[in-house]
DRENMAR-128590 format. One record per residue: y, z, x of N, C-alpha, C, O in turn. Coordinates in steps of 0.02 Angstrom, whole numbers, plus 50000, padded with zeros to 5 digits. Layout:
YZXYZXYZXYZX/...
end
This chain:
566976109059933567236104559985567996104959987568316104859935/568276105460047568996105360056569226098060055569156094460105/569496095959999569676088859990570246086760036570276081060058/570696091360050571246089660096570986088360166571206083660199/570516092460188570226091560255569826085060257569856081360306/569446083760203569046077560200569506071460206569366066960246/570046071360167570486065460168570836064660235570946059060258/571016070160267571336069760332570856066860384571046062660425/570216069160381569716066560427569566059160413569486055160459/569546057360348569426050460329569996045960354569866040460380/570606048160346571186044260368571176043260443571336037860468/570996048460480570966047960553570436042960575570536039160623/569876042860540569326038460558569456031260537569326026660575/569706030260475569756023560446570446020360456570506014260452/570956024460468571616021660483572086020960423572556017060427/571966024660368572426024360312572906030260315572816034860355/573426030060274573936035260273574076037560201573966033660155/574306043760191574476046060124574966041460088574946040860027/575406038160127575896033660097575566027860059575876024860015/574946026260077574596020860042574466022759969574366018459926/574486029259954574416031759886575086034459859575096037559807/575626033159896576286035359874576456042559889576906045359858/576106045659936576226052659954576376053260029576296048460066/576596059260050576796060360119576296064660158576236063860218/575956069160124575556074160159574836074460133574676071960079/574406077560173573716078660152573686085260113573506090560141/573866084860050573896090860009573616089359940573336084059928/573706094159894573426093259827573756087459790573436084359747/574386085959805574726080259773574376073759792574306069159751/574146073259854573786067359876573126066759839572936061359817/572766072359832572126072259796572226069759725571846065759700/572766072259692572896070059623573076062659621572886059059575/573456060359671573656053259674573046048859684572996043459653/572576051059726571966047159737571546046959673571276041659655/571506052559638571136052659574571426047759525571066044059492/572086047759520572416043159473572276035859493572126031759450/572316034459557572186027659583571466025659568571336019959548/571006030259576570296028759563570166027559489569786023059471/570466031659445570356030859373570576023959349570226020759310/571166021859372571436015359352570946009659369570906004659334/570586010559424570126005359448569406006659430568946003459456/569306011459385568636013059359568146015259414567556013759411/568416018659465568006021659517567896029059501568246031859459/567426032159534567316039359525567946043159547568126042859606/568266046659500568896050059514568776056959544568846061959510/568606057059609568466063359642569026065559690569006070959718/569536061259698570096062959742569956062259815570356064359857/569376059259831569176058459901569216051059920568936046759885/569556049459974569586042559997568986041260043569046041260104/568406040160010567796038660046567726031260058568196027460045/567156028960083567056021960101567186017060044567496011860055/566956018559983567046013859928567776013359909568036007859898/568116019059904568826019059887569226015559942569676011659927/569056016860005569426013760060569336006160058569816002560068/568726003760046568615996460046569025993159991569325987960002/569045996259931569435993459877570185993759895570555988959882/570405999359924571096000159944571295994859996571825991859991/570865993860045570985988960099571055981860070571495978060089/570605980260023570625973559993571285972459956571585967159961/571515977459918572145976759882572735976059929573205972359914/572725979559984573275979160032573275972560070573795970260093/572675969460076572635963060110572845957260065573015951860090/572845958259999572975952859953573635949259966573645943059965/574195952759978574825949159989574865945760057575315941560068/574425947460102574465944860170574315937460173574585933860216/573895935060128573695928060129573045927160166572815931660201/572745921260160572105919960192572185919460268572695916960292/571695921860304571715921660377571505914760401571005911960379/571895912060447571725905560476571765905960551572235908860578/571285903060585571315902660658571805897160678571885892260641/572135897860735572575892560760572165886160772572415880660759/571565887060795571105881360804570475882860763570285888660756/570145877760737569525879060699569015882760743568985881460803/568615887260714568095890660753567625885660784567475880360755/567375887260843566915882760878566225883260846565915888660849/565965877860817565305878260785564745878360836564805875860892/564195881360816563585881460855563015878660813563065878660752/562505876360844561915873860808561335878860811560785877360789/561475884760840560935889560851561165896660836561745898460848/560705900660809560815907860805560425911160861560005907960893/560565917560874560285920960932559845926860911560045930960869/559245927160939558775932660927558455934460994558085930461022/558605940461018558345942961082558495938161139558085937061183/559095935361138559315930861191559075923761185559295919461223/558625922361138558365915661127558755912161072559015915361026/558795905461076559165901561028558695898460977558165895760994/558885898860913558485895960859558935891560816559495893560799/558715885460799559145880760764559325882960693558935886160659/559925881060673560145882160604560455875560579560855872460613/560255873560519560485867260490561125868360450561115867960388/561655869960485562295871160451562855869460500562835871460559/563355865860477563875863360522564455868160532564925866660569/564425873960500564955878960509564645885660528564695890560490/564325885860585564005891960610564345893960675564375889860722/564595900160679565005902260736564725908660766564635913660732/564575908360831564335914360867564915918860887565485916560893/564755925260897565275929960918565595928060984566175929860996/565235924461026565485922461092565885916061091566165914061142/565915912761033566275906361027567015907461012567205912860989/567415902461024568115902761005568165903860929567855900260890/568565908760909568635910160838568075914260809568045915160748/567615916760850567065920760825567265927760805567805930060823/566835931060768566945938060748566375942160778565795940260774/566545947860808566055951760845566025958860820566535962160809/565415961360811565315968360793565555972860849565475971160908/565855978360832566125982960881565565986660916565135989660884/565575986560982565065990061021565075997461004565606000561000/564486000360994564446007360974564336008160899564216013660875/564396002560861564306002760789563615999960768563525998060710/563145999660815562475997160800561995999860852562196002260904/561345999460837560826001460885560755995760936560555990260918/560925997160999560875992161051560175992161081559985996961114/559795986861069559115986361093559045981261150558525977961156/559565980761190559535976361248558975978461294558845984461304/558635973561324558105974761374557525978761346557145981761384/557445978861280556875982161249556395976761222556575970961218/555795978861203555335973961172555655970761111556075973961077/555475964761096555765961161040555695965160975555145967460958/556245965960940556255969960879555855966560824555905960560814/555455970560788555055968060733555475968260669555565973560640/555725962560648556155962060589555735960160529555415954860530/555725964360478555285963260420555655960460359555345957060318/556295961760353556635959160294557385957960306557675960560354/557665954060261558365951860264558735954760204558505953860147/559295958160215559665961360161560315957660147560715956360193/560425955960084561035952460062561535957460033561355961659992/562165956760055562715960960030563295956460008563355950860032/563715958959963564375955959955564875960759985564765966859985/565435958160012565865962460053566435965960016566745970460044/566595963859954567165966559916567795966159959568215970659958/567865960659995568455959160035568675952060019568305948259988/569285950360040569545943660024569275938260070569255932460050/569065940060130568785935160176568385938860230568395944960233/568045935160271567595938160321567985941860376567735946860402/568575939360393568965942860444569165949860420569125954660458/569375950260357569545956760328568935961260326568975967260340/568355958360310567735962160307567565965060376567395970960381/567625960960428567475963460496567935969160514567735973960548/568565968760492569035974160504568825980660470568875986060499/568575980160408568335986060372567725988960406567675995060415/567255984660426566655987060460566835990760524566555996060538/567305987960562567515991260625567815998060611567656002960646/568235998560561568566004860545568066010160520568146016060534/567556007860484567066012560457566516014260507566106018660494/566506010860564565996012360614565316009660596564806012660614/565296004060560564656000960541564665993560561565145991260593/564155989860542564095982960566563615979060523563255981860481/563605972460533563135968060501563035962060547563475960460587/562455958760543562305953160588562695946860572562915943260616/562775945460506563075939160486563605940360433563585945160394/564095935760431564615935660380564655928460354564615923760393/564725927660288564835920960260565515920860226565635924660179/565965916660251566645916460226566705912160163566215909160140/567315911860135567435908260073567285900760079567085897660030/567395897960138567285890760147566585889060170566435883360186/566135894160171565445892960191565325893960266564765893160288/565845895560304565735896960375565305903160384565435908360353/564795902660426564365908360442564545910960511564575907060559/564665917360516564805920560580564215925060599563995929060558/563955924260660563475929160686563855933760731564185931560778/563825940260718564245945160754563895948660811564215952060851/563225947860816562835951060869562155947760872561945944360825/561805948760927561115946560934560685950160881560765956160871/560235946660849559795949760799559315954860830558995958760794/559265954960896558865960060929559135967060915558755971860911/559805967560907560115973960892560035975560818559995970960777/560015981860801559955984060732560635986060706560915991160727/560905982160661561565983560632561525989460585561005990860556/562085992960577562135998560530562435995860465563035996360454/562015992860424562265989360365561945991560300562195989860246/561405995260302561035996660240560856003960233560336005560204/561276008460259561166015560247560716018960297560936021060351/560076019460282559616023460322559406019960386559406013860390/559236024060436558996021260499558356017460490558236012460525/557926019660444557286016260431557416009160409557096004460433/557896008360363558056001660337558395997360390558225991560399/558866000160426559245996360475558795993860532558875988160555/558345998060554557925996060611557425990560593557185987060638/557285989660529556785984660509557095978360482556735973860460/557765977760482558075972260446558645968860483558885971360534/558855963260456559485960160473559865959360407559565959660353/560535958460411560915958060349561505953360353561725951460407/561755951460294562345947060289562825950160238562615952860187/563465949560252563995951160205564305944560182564585940860222/564245943160117564515936960089565195938560059565255942960017/565705934860079566385936460057566455935359982566305930059956/566695940559948566805940459876567155946959857566855952259862/567785946459835568155952559817567905955759752568135961159734/567445952459717567055955259661567445955659596567215953159545/568035958759597568405960059535568785953859511569135950759551/568715951859447569045945859422569795945659433570095940259432/570115951459442570845951559452571055947559514571635945559520/570575946259560570745942559621570655935059614570735931259662/570485932859554570375925659543570995921559561570935916259592/571585924059543572205920459559572305919859634572565914859658/572115925059671572195924859743571785919159773572035915459815/571165918459750570735913159777571015906259760570985901659801/571295905559701571575899159681572185897459725572245891859750/572635902359734573235901159774573065899859847573425896159881/572505902759871572305901759940571945895059951571765893360007/571845891359896571555884759902570795884459898570495879259911/570485890059879569755890259876569495888259807568905886559800/569915888459756569695887059689569425893259655569315898459687/569305892759590569055898459552568325899759566567925895159576/568155906059566567455908059573567115908259504567455909359454/566465907259503566105908159439566135915459419566175919959461/566115916759354566105923659329565395925159305565105921359266/565125930759328564455932959309564535938359255564845943559267/564255937059196564355941859141563705944359111563705947559058/563145942959144562505944959116562045948359168561435948059162/562345951459218561955954459272561775961759257562185965559231/561155963459274560915970359265560695973059333560415969359374/560815979459344560575982859404560395990059385560775993459352/559805992259407559575999159394559606000859319559746006559301/559465995959277559435997259205560105997059170560135998559110/560645995359204561315995259175561615988259180561575985159233/561905985959126562255979459128562945980459158563315984859138/563115976259207563755976759241564305973159201564175968359166/564915975659208565495972159180565575965559216565355964959273/565875960459185565945953859217566265954459286566735958259297/565995950559334566255950659401566205943559430565875939259402/566545942459486566545935859517565905934659557565645939159590/565645928459551565055926559589565245922759653565825922559671/564745919959685564845916259747565005908859734564785906059684/565375905859780565485898659777564835895059793564415897559830/564735889059764564135885159780564055884059855563495884159880/564605882959892564545881759964564315888160001564015887660054/564475893959973564225900160003563465900859991563105903060036/563235898859933562515899059919562155894159964561615895659989/562435888259974562125883260018562095886060090561585885160124/562625889260112562635892360178562105897860183561765898460234/562055901860130561565907260129560855904660136560455907360174/560695899360100560025896360105559885893760175559335894460201/560395890660206560305888260274560185894060322559785893460369/560535899560311560445905460353559755908460343559415910160391/559535909060280558855911560267558335907260302557865909960333/558415900760298557935896160329557905897160404557365897260434/558485897960436558515898860508558215905560529557855905960578/558365910860491558105917560507557345917660495556975920760533/557125914260443556395913560431556055910360491555525912560513/556365905060518556075901660575556075905860638555625905260680/556595910060645556655914160705556215920360704555955922460755/556135923360645555805929860640555125929760605554715934260615/555005924560566554395924460527554435928260462553925928860427/555025930860444555095934160379554865929260325555125923660321/554395931160283554135926460233554635925060177555075929060162/554545919260146554965917460088554715921260027554435918359981/554835927760026554635932059970555225936359949555665937759990/555235938359886555755942859860555435947559809554925945859779/555725953459798555435958059749555465955159679555995952959657/554905955159644554875952359577554695957659526554375962659542/554895956459463554685960759408554025958159379553725953459406/553805961059324553155959159295553155952159267552625949459251/553745949259259553795942459231553905937159285554025931359269/553855939159348553935934459403554665932759418554795927959454/555125936559389555835935659402556065940659455555715945459471/556665939559483556925944159533556995951159504557265951959449/556755956159538556825963059516557565964959516557935963159561/557765968759466558465971159462558515978559476559005981859459/557995981359506557975988559519557795990059592557575985759629/557895996359610557685998859675556925997759683556545998959636/556725995559742556015994159755555805998259816555965996559873/555446003659804555276008459857554866005259913554916007259970/554466000259896554035997159947554435993960003554185993360059/555055991959989555455988660041555635993460097555415992360154/556015998860084556196003260140555606007060169555646009360226/555056007660131554476011360156553956006960191553396009160203/554156000760206553735996660250553165993060218552725990660253/553155992560151552605989160117552795982260090552425979260052/553385979860111553615973360088553985969960144554345973160183/553905963360148554275959460197554545953260161554165949760127/555195951860169555485946160135556235946660132556555949460176/556525943960078557245943660069557445947860008557155947059954/557925952260017558105957059965558865957559959559235955360003/559085960659904559785962559897559845970059912559355973759912/560465972159925560575979059945560315984059893560055989359910/560385982259829560165986859777559405987959777559165992859750/559035983359808558305984259813558115990059858557575992859852/558565991859906558415997159954558836003359943558776008159981/559276003259892559696009059879559836009659804560056004859772/559726015559777559846016759706560586017359690560776017459631/561016017859741561736018659729562126012159739562736012159731/561776006659756562116000359769561985995259713561465995559679/562455990559704562365985459653562385978359681562275973559644/562525977559746562545970859775561835968759799561475972959827/561635962559788562015957059758561735955659688561305951359679/561985959359639561775958159570561905950959550562415948059569/561445948159513561525941259490561295935959539561265930059522/561125938059600560875933259650560125932259640559735936859654/559925926459616559225925259600558865922959663558755916959673/558665927659704558355926059768557695922259757557525917759796/557325924059705556675920859693556765913359684556405909459715/557225911259641557305904059629557595900459689557415894759703/558045903659726558325900559786557795899559840557795894459875/557345904359847556805903559895556325898059874556065894459916/556215897359808555785891959784556095885159802555745880459821/556765884759796557105878559815557005877159889556895871359909/557055882259931556955881360003556245878860018556155874360059/555755881759985555065879659996554975872359978554645868560014/555265870359921555195863459899555545858559947555295853159961/556125860659973556505856360019556125855460085556215850360118/555715860360104555365859860168554705855960161554415854060212/554485854660100553845851060091553935843560106553445839760101/
end
């Protein structure tokens, strides 16, 4: 692979510059600088500024900017949208893409199924965004040419970025995207950003130090705020009501949430709520999210 050509094409597509790594040109010096940058952050040191490196780079560059605030609070809605129809959501901070202060997926970054038969949605995929807030996340998605249906910000605000009738490009393969909806939950992941959250007025995040994915224990990382989990449950409940996705999650032999890739999900033999790592052997989000117990809480609350 010509790494100089790759990085030049990546920069043109995503909008970064060699100067972000302290260099001037797309040459071997830039490749070495990227490798050094990746090693320091315990990423794969291949010298290529691919999607994972870019997302981490973008988050670090956003850190000094401060938290994003709208001049006016986003306009809340009481409904999410599926194939043009409105379905209630029990959450007071839900914002549609068409509302004041809304966030919208970029046209051309998803499968547009307008005027087609209602899409059969079988499962819901949970992601963490490795960004400082949902606005920054939407910016990264736009630059990468991908999308997601929902975003959950640090304060628990839920943004719907498109009609659920459309298939967002959020989980890799076309098979997975066409059968699912997804959410990006704001969380910069790395504990080094804890001070940023405190200074921005959000408070400290919990630290997860016992999470396993694909047979490997992860180094300690930041978890979600309780208000984000509450928002997530409200979103699951609303999507369940709109689509009929059952309150099920992949379980291991002990009835606990599976911590590994589950082939039945992308291959159409499972319907329910999953994390990204359940449908991809290369992903780790949302490690530590106990979907099984959260769904049990939802079932009890509805009784």
